[in-house]
C-alpha positions, 0 to 999 in steps of 0.5 A, spaced: 341 106 633 335 105 638 329 109 637 331 114 642 337 116 638 333 116 632 328 121 635 334 126 638 337 126 631 331 128 628 329 134 633 329 141 631 326 147 632 320 149 628 324 154 624 329 149 622 324 144 621 320 148 616 326 149 611 325 143 607 319 147 604 320 150 597 316 154 593 311 150 589 310 145 594 304 142 597 303 142 604 298 138 608 295 140 614 293 136 620 286 135 620 282 139 626 285 138 633 291 135 629 293 142 626 299 144 629 299 152 630 307 153 632 309 149 625 304 153 621 306 159 624 314 158 623 312 156 615 309 162 614 314 166 617 319 162 613 316 163 607 315 171 607 323 171 609 325 167 603 320 170 599 317 163 597 311 163 592 305 158 591 306 154 596 299 150 596 296 149 603 291 143 603 287 142 609 280 139 612 276 143 617 280 148 620 281 149 627 287 153 628 289 160 627 291 159 620 296 164 619 297 163 612 290 167 611 293 174 613 292 179 608 298 180 604 300 173 604 296 171 597 303 171 593 306 166 598 300 161 599 295 158 595 289 154 599 285 149 598 279 146 603 276 139 603 271 142 608 270 149 610 270 151 617 269 158 621 276 161 618 276 158 611 269 160 610 270 167 608 277 166 605 274 162 600 267 166 599 272 172 597 275 168 592 282 167 595 282 160 596 278 154 593 274 148 595 274 141 593 268 137 593 270 130 595 267 124 599 271 124 606 272 116 605 276 118 598 280 124 602 286 119 603 286 118 595 286 125 594 292 127 599 296 121 596 294 121 589 290 126 586 294 132 589 300 129 593 303 133 599 311 134 599 310 136 606 305 134 612 305 138 618 301 134 624 301 134 631 302 127 634 302 124 641 309 123 645 312 116 643 311 110 647 316 105 649 317 102 642 318 109 639 311 109 636 307 116 636 299 116 636 296 121 631 291 122 637 285 125 635 285 125 627 287 118 624 282 120 618 287 121 612 293 122 616 295 115 617 295 114 609 299 121 608 304 119 613 306 112 609 306 115 602 313 115 599 315 122 598 311 125 603 316 128 608 312 128 615 314 134 620 311 132 627 309 136 632 310 132 638 306 134 644 304 131 651 297 134 650 295 130 644 292 123 647 295 116 645 289 113 642 289 106 640 287 103 633 291 103 627 293 110 629 301 110 629 307 112 626 314 110 628 319 116 629 324 113 624 318 115 619 318 122 621 322 127 617 323 132 623 321 132 630 319 139 633 317 138 641 311 142 642 306 143 649 301 148 645 294 146 648 290 141 643 284 145 639 278 144 643 270 144 641 266 146 647 259 142 648 253 145 645 247 148 648 241 144 647 235 148 647 228 146 646 228 144 639 234 140 639 231 136 645 224 135 641 228 132 635 233 128 640 226 125 642 224 124 635 230 120 633 231 116 639 224 113 637 227 110 631 233 107 635 233 100 638 237 096 642 243 093 639 243 098 633 250 101 631 250 108 631 254 114 627 253 121 629 256 127 628 257 133 632 253 139 635 246 140 639 242 135 635 247 129 636 248 130 643 240 131 644 239 124 641 244 121 646 241 124 652 235 120 650 238 113 649 241 111 656 235 106 657 238 102 650 242 096 651 248 094 647 249 099 642 255 099 638 259 105 635 262 105 628 262 113 626 267 118 623 267 122 629 265 122 636 264 128 641 263 129 649 255 127 648 257 120 646 262 119 652 256 121 657 252 115 654 258 110 654 258 111 662 251 109 662 253 102 660 248 103 654 254 102 649 257 095 649 258 093 641 256 086 643 252 085 637 256 088 632 259 084 626 265 087 625 270 090 630 266 087 636 266 091 643 270 097 640 268 104 638 270 105 631 272 112 629 276 116 625 277 123 628 274 127 634 273 134 636 271 136 643 273 138 650 279 136 654 274 131 658 273 127 652 281 127 650 282 124 657 277 119 656 280 117 649 287 117 652 289 109 652 282 107 652 282 100 649 274 101 648 276 106 642 279 104 636 281 109 631 282 107 624 283 111 617 277 114 614 278 110 608 276 104 612 271 107 617 267 111 612 267 106 606 260 104 605 261 097 604 265 096 611 259 100 614 254 096 611 257 089 614 254 091 621 247 090 621 242 095 624 246 101 622 243 108 624 246 114 621 244 121 624 246 127 620 244 134 619 242 139 613 241 146 612 235 145 607 230 140 604 226 141 598 219 137 597 222 132 593 227 130 599 233 133 596 238 135 602 243 140 602 247 140 607 253 144 605 252 150 601 247 156 602 246 158 595 252 158 592 256 160 598 260 154 601 258 153 608 261 146 610 262 140 605 259 133 604 264 130 609 261 123 611 254 124 610 253 120 604 258 115 606 254 113 612 247 114 608 249 109 603 252 105 608 246 105 613 242 103 607 246 097 605 246 095 612 241 089 614 236 093 618 239 100 617 236 107 617 239 113 615 236 120 618 237 127 616 235 131 622 234 139 623 230 144 626 224 146 622 226 154 621 232 158 621 233 166 623 229 166 629 223 162 625 223 167 619 225 162 614 223 155 613 228 149 612 223 145 608 222 149 602 219 148 595 225 148 591 232 148 594 235 155 593 238 157 587 246 154 586 245 150 592 248 143 592 244 137 593 248 133 598 244 127 599 239 125 593 232 124 593 234 117 591 238 116 597 234 119 603 231 115 608 228 119 614 227 126 615 226 129 622 224 136 625 222 138 632 215 137 629 216 129 627 218 124 623 217 123 615 219 117 612 221 118 605 224 112 602 220 108 597 215 113 597 212 117 591 214 124 590 206 126 592 207 122 599 214 125 600 211 132 599 205 131 604 210 128 609 215 133 609 209 139 610 207 135 616 213 136 619 215 143 617 214 149 622 206 150 622 207 158 620 210 155 613 205 149 612 200 154 608 205 156 603 208 149 602 200 147 601 199 152 595 205 149 592 203 142 593 196 143 590 200 147 584 205 141 583 200 135 584 193 138 582 190 136 589 189 140 596 193 137 601 
């Protein structure tokens, strides 16, 4: 059979496709923008209708409707999150689901070896003339999960999912079932960049040089940084993700990738979230190279490029330089994601720098994010042995290679002025001298 005949033979309704799911199965959900709501809804309805029990849902960063969170479905579904999102946050905090700590670069190993899925539900692009569908906006763990023997892939083939180039394809012959969908692809709106983010962005931009290879996350601070880089030359991109702000910088000509040692001239990423404008930009764009997260986030691979600059955020930092980026006390707020992958990759890169950036306060200026001690129960995301630069709207603290005394002094200098006196009292108590 040619690929079109294979495609036709596998074409099913969502209700037919999910009948391969059984009680006790582990079902992996496509990451972020690749979450297929129609298939998920059909699975939930089928599980209730057939009274299926203990279906284990594994998911990283929820962006869809997550119908399995509805009250009364707990006997049908168990839930494990690899990165807490807006919908899963309270569900896990209430004890209805679980969180699994894991570095992003190790998630392919988790979903193929440690907790292998029997079924994988994922949104795909339409097939090209050779019968290959793109994983689109989320290559990450999808490529390896889709190639695992024993995992049945149900693809929601969607004309709205961009065809993103790279090592990011699956042939229709490798799909267990195909469901055609035209539901909108999940979007992440552009963040509002305020005065604090502008100042942080300007401070970080001073640390970026021509020819640097950048990794940035998503949100107001990364987009603010990008606003200040239009005068740079030959920047490269090797980043777990990109968002709309990077597209704007690319259009200025500042990004060429000419000085990269590997993947020269291409923006290497593993997933993305943004607006339809970004999705249109990456569609069939040869400047974009999507690869599995086991490659993109491998610290050794990252370090092969010189002058890697990683820019990540945090919720709290103590006076030793321990960074918490994922919990508020014991409450899991997000996850490590790729922060440590890139902190260590940048550290091992010749000329590399890793930057942790955040606004100095939260809750309307009433709580300092630079604290004597992390909140009880808080997870240490980036250790004091790994931390390099900390940046707030009040300046830059370079901690790598500094003593605890010098670190505390530098961090207090970039804390919000309203909290510096209290932090200075702790400094004197700890080090036996006035600041």
